[in-house]
C-alpha positions, 0 to 999 in steps of 0.5 A, a space after each residue: 387508434 380510430 376508436 380513441 380518436 372518436 372517443 376523444 372527438 366525442 369528448 371534445 364535441 361534448 365538451 364543446 357542446 357543454 361549453 357552448 351550452 354554458 357560454 350560451 347560457 351565460 350569454 343569455 343570462 347576461 343579455 337578460 340582465 342587460 335588457 332588464 337593466 335597460 328596461 329599468 333605466 328606461 323605466 326610471 327615465 320614463 318615470 323621471 319624465 313623467 315626474 318632470 311632466 307632472 311637475 311642469 303640469 303642476 307649475 304651469 297653472 301658476 302662470 296661467 293663474 297669474 295670467 287669469 288674475 292679471 285681468 282681474 287685477 286689471 279689472 280691479 284697477 279701473 274699479 280702483 280708478 273709479 273709486 276716486 270718482 265715487 269719493 267726490 260723490 261722497 264728498 259732494 253729498 254733504 254739499 248736496 245736503 247743504 244745498 238741500 238743507 231747508 232754509 230757516 223760515 222768513 217769519 218767526 212765531 212769538 207766543 206768550 202763555 200768560 197773555 195768550 198772544 201769538 203772532 208771526 213777524 219777520 226774522 230780521 225784525 227785532 223782538 223785545 218782551 216784558 218790561 223791555 217792550 215799551 216802544 219809543 218814537 221821535 217827538 213823543 218818546 215813550 209811546 203811551 198806552 191808550 186804555 181808558 183805565 189804568 192797569 195796562 201791561 206791555 207784552 211784546 214789541 217788534 221793531 223794524 231795522 233802522 236802515 230798512 228804507 235808505 235815502 228816506 226820512 224813515 227813523 223807526 217803526 214798531 208793532 206793539 202788544 199791550 193787555 189790560 185786565 182791568 177794563 170791561 168789554 164796553 170800556 175796551 171799545 174806547 180810547 183814552 185819547 183819540 185822533 184830533 186831526 179833524 179840520 175843526 179840531 173835534 175829536 174823531 170817534 174810533 172806527 170799527 174794523 175787521 182784522 183777519 177774523 177779529 172785530 176791532 176798534 181803531 184810532 190814530 194820533 199824529 205828532 210833529 215838530 219842525 224836524 221830527 214826526 210821529 204817527 201811531 195807530 191803535 187797535 182794541 179787541 176784547 178776548 179772554 176777559 181782557 182788553 188787548 191793545 195793538 199799537 203801530 208806530 212810525 217815526 220820521 226825521 231829516 226831511 228838508 234838512 239833508 240833501 237827497 232825503 225823501 219822504 218814506 212811503 208811510 202806507 208801505 211801512 204801515 202795511 208791513 206792520 198790519 201784516 203782523 197784526 193780521 197774524 195775531 191769535 189769542 189763545 185761551 189763558 189759564 186762570 192762574 196765569 190771569 191772576 199772576 198777570 193781574 197782580 204783576 200789573 198792579 204791583 208794577 204800577 203799569 199805565 
């Protein structure tokens, strides 16, 4: 009885031991699986967290970049705001260019290749040349040339503006250039008519004067009526094988016939004309031009 019980007890014990072992083994396996599962879950959780952190870290610079770009944009805004400031400058530059643009010179240069004559005259004065250069004055009409031989040709005439001396009897004034290639050097020193204003009625001989660097002979003439007066001054010089004549003329009218009219300052008017005369230069002339002008003078029947 006892042996059987022990035997059975050993079996029970063995079974219990075996069962405990199996159960223990089972429990141990399950706990490992659970730990493994928890570790995997924890790993996934950490991985997910890392991914989230990484995603956040990738996205977080964007606001930072926006934040950085904002100062740039704000700094660009003053630059943009400053742009209108540069625009007026650019717009003002043409105005500045206009302000700094050189004004046209007060005097104009006249030059004639055929006669070789050149001179300066005020831009506001009127210039005519060739056949239209025959000057006129009150009382005497066309102002005659004063050569002792025919063949004179008008080159150019500069007329002063009619309203240059308001409130005076000034009517007209001019500077005129003529040339005559049919006159010798000795004849050029003389005039067809001379000043007759001498008190005893005798003609006044021509005077020698120096205008600029040129020696010239000069005479003058005066004509008048009850209402109009005309005064002319003639100058002769011999160059380029020709006699050059310069005529300064002044016409007046209206003094004593209209209230508030004063005599014009004749010296002042002739001073303006003599300034033009002082700028005259005679340049060398080619012989073909000399021949052309001589032919035109003869064909044209000039004085």
